[in-house]
C-alpha angles and dihedrals in degrees: 000000000000116000108275097010138079137196123246136177107220136179103237094184134352106309095358117118119194132182108222139171120231135186119254111242136179119272117257120245114293093018137096130217115231130199096219116228101177139357127192123224111232132186088240089069084080087078088072100030094051098029096239096162125058118248101031108153118217139252092046130163110225127210134103106178095081132167122180149127124264111242099168138028126212122222113289099015112141133177096034129089140204113269092022116139111232140169131224118202137187095292112068096203137299125261093224090216109075120093092259092052092046086056092050094253099128095161090067098044108155094222103037111130117224113238111248092015108057091025136011117289143201105294084103145073091245129034136174120223138178114255086233092060098054126114122201108235122206122231089259136079108050117258089253093053093041094053099075090042093068089064117010090028100052090039095060093033094054094040089057102040091045092050128095092253118108134182111306095021121124110256124183123204112202112206129023100222140097092322103025097054089060092043090058091054095045094048092050092048089051089059098251128145101249130209118183118208117203144145117255136015090258091078096053099086091048094048093051090047091054094053111281117140089196136025123210114198107202089200089067106028142020108259098217092051090048093051092050089052086059091051099271129285120274087203134009116197109207109205102154119099092241120109092184095052091046093051092053090058095067091087089059093064122104119239106296088010119150132223107211114200119209098147119074117207131201097213098100132260119355109249110225129172112231090208091059088054098044098040099062099017091250122174139203122209141165132231125203117195117276147260122279094261089049088052089054089051089054092051093048090048088049094053092046094049099032094243108169134173119237103239146179115205126207133174118267096254089065094060095117092056093043090054090047093051090049092050092048089053094244098121116107091228119308127008113219128195117217126198137201087260094072095088096047 
């Protein structure tokens, strides 16, 4: 990084990545400047890359799984210090004024900008973030391991700990990918009886290594039938991007069981049998990431129970290829960009 400048990988127009040099400037009031150490590549980055939401202003730097150190404080920032390691996740910081915020539901703030969509994210050596969107990051894990935990980690951790499942209950994790491989570890660490649902016998060994007690291969058996043979799942965490597959799992829930959706598929509406919901009083719900303090909880839990993402790291300048590999389903399991700042 040349003095007074930093590198960033921006989306200049829909689908077009560009490595650029930008001038280092002071952070605005209420914000901090980070020297980014690592940034995870998440499927939700497609919102920016493909222009999936209206009103995205290009050029825009994607990235919302950010770990870095504060190197400048904007006017009015309190509670944070120069040199402190912090994280920034999907949610950029609540407004504290909307109805949701006034009710304490900060995740569903009506005016909360998404990191890397409403403002530049972490595919860069320098990033600006609201003080209200910062997460304190412990000394361990490494920046590269911590990056996916501030998005994929807190998403699966929160979905499980806020679900009806308790220690000893049967919990099924559908999908052994970027979200699912963390969900397996969290569920096992929470003392749950864990069934992994995947496609193909080749995933069984990995699923068991990550914490599953049982592996259900959907190429050989119907997942809902297999779950009922185990007594029915108290909770099914659907992480794979397939609405059709998720809908078919409802019949595998125990009475008053819950299907928790964290993966969003692009394969149309989710087919669900009303009879499977009514007879058994089953429910379907969604879970969206977590607040900054909940993200800190996820990080602390991860350190305590040695929950770690399986990652591949690449230098910042290879961000376009890392994103493409993730979108093609070739990542095992999270791609993480590293910068020159990581050793500082």
